[in-house]
C-alpha positions in Angstrom: 23.7 1.7 19.9 25.1 5.0 20.6 22.5 7.8 18.6 19.8 5.4 19.5 20.4 5.8 23.5 21.2 9.4 22.8 17.4 9.8 21.8 16.2 7.8 24.3 17.9 9.7 27.3 16.5 13.4 25.5 13.2 11.5 25.5 13.0 10.5 29.2 14.9 13.3 30.7 12.1 16.1 28.4 9.5 13.5 29.5 8.5 12.9 26.0 8.9 8.8 26.9 7.2 7.6 30.6 6.5 4.2 31.5 4.6 2.3 33.3 6.4 1.3 36.0 6.9 -2.0 34.8 9.5 -3.1 37.8 11.0 -5.8 35.2 12.0 -2.8 33.4 12.6 -0.6 36.4 15.2 -3.0 37.7 16.8 -3.3 34.2 17.4 0.1 33.2 18.9 0.4 37.1 20.9 -2.3 36.3 22.4 -0.5 33.1 25.5 1.7 33.7 26.3 4.4 30.8 29.8 3.8 29.1 31.3 7.4 27.5 33.6 6.0 25.1 35.2 7.1 21.1 31.7 6.3 19.7 29.9 9.0 22.8 27.4 7.6 25.2 25.7 3.5 25.8 24.4 1.9 28.2 26.0 -1.6 28.9 26.3 -3.9 31.8 28.6 -2.5 35.0 31.0 -5.6 33.7 31.1 -8.2 31.6 30.5 -10.9 33.7 27.4 -9.2 35.9 24.7 -11.4 36.7 22.6 -8.2 36.4 20.3 -8.1 33.3 19.6 -4.8 31.3 18.2 -7.0 28.7 15.2 -4.8 28.8 16.7 -1.7 28.8 18.4 -2.8 25.7 14.8 -3.5 24.4 13.9 -0.7 25.4 16.1 1.7 23.8 15.9 0.1 20.3 12.2 -0.3 20.0 12.1 3.7 20.7 14.8 4.1 18.4 12.7 2.4 15.9 9.4 3.6 16.8 11.0 7.1 15.9 12.4 6.4 12.9 9.1 4.9 11.2 7.3 8.3 12.6 9.3 10.5 11.0 9.9 8.1 7.7 7.8 9.4 4.8 5.1 6.5 3.8 6.5 4.3 1.6 5.7 4.2 -1.7 3.3 1.8 -3.5 5.3 -0.9 -5.3 5.1 0.3 -9.3 3.9 -3.4 -10.0 0.7 -2.7 -8.3 0.1 0.2 -9.8 0.5 -1.0 -13.2 -2.1 -3.6 -12.6 -4.7 -1.1 -10.6 -4.5 1.1 -13.4 -5.0 -1.8 -16.1 -8.0 -2.9 -13.8 -9.6 0.5 -14.3 -9.0 0.3 -17.7 -10.5 -3.0 -18.2 -13.5 -1.7 -16.0 -13.8 1.4 -18.5 -14.0 -0.5 -21.5 -16.4 -3.1 -20.3 -18.5 0.2 -18.9 -18.2 1.4 -22.1 -20.1 -1.6 -23.7 -23.3 -1.8 -21.8 -25.5 -0.7 -24.0 -27.9 2.3 -22.4 -31.7 1.9 -21.9 -33.5 1.7 -25.4 -30.1 0.5 -27.1 -30.1 -2.7 -29.0 -28.4 -5.4 -27.3 -26.4 -8.5 -28.3 -28.9 -10.8 -26.1 -26.8 -14.0 -26.8 -27.8 -16.7 -24.9 -24.8 -18.7 -22.6 -23.7 -20.8 -20.4 -22.3 -19.2 -17.2 -20.5 -21.0 -14.0 -23.1 -19.4 -11.5 -26.2 -20.3 -13.3 -26.7 -22.1 -16.1 -27.8 -19.6 -18.7 -27.0 -15.9 -19.0 -28.0 -13.4 -21.6 -26.0 -10.7 -22.8 -26.5 -7.2 -22.0 -23.7 -5.4 -23.8 -24.1 -3.3 -26.8 -24.8 -5.3 -29.8 -21.3 -5.8 -32.2 -19.5 -5.7 -28.9 -16.1 -7.5 -29.0 -15.6 -8.5 -25.2 -16.2 -12.2 -23.9 -19.8 -12.9 -23.0 -20.3 -13.1 -19.1 -23.1 -12.9 -16.8 -25.1 -9.4 -16.4 
């Protein structure tokens, strides 16, 4: 919490961070006391049993710390399995495209049943090795 409090304080003092003036946040920040010990400065209640809440102040400090962390972090890498799946799908599409008959080239012409229509005609090159599906 000490580094987060320091970052929050610097942002407020330098005018990087402002807020809308919401009364609850103003009250909770006003209730917070800065405690400096061997760990460094951080916000706390004025005493352990104090009825004055600082929850929104603590939440604001934590939220600002996470936001600045994520803004500075590089974007996450794509999981390896997704990259592999994309690569395999692109290879399969390239193989399918390579088997399509060019205009004027002989086609398989096989009639087959499809789930969408009752009959399909294969438009792949004659002698292809792929499965038959509607084209």
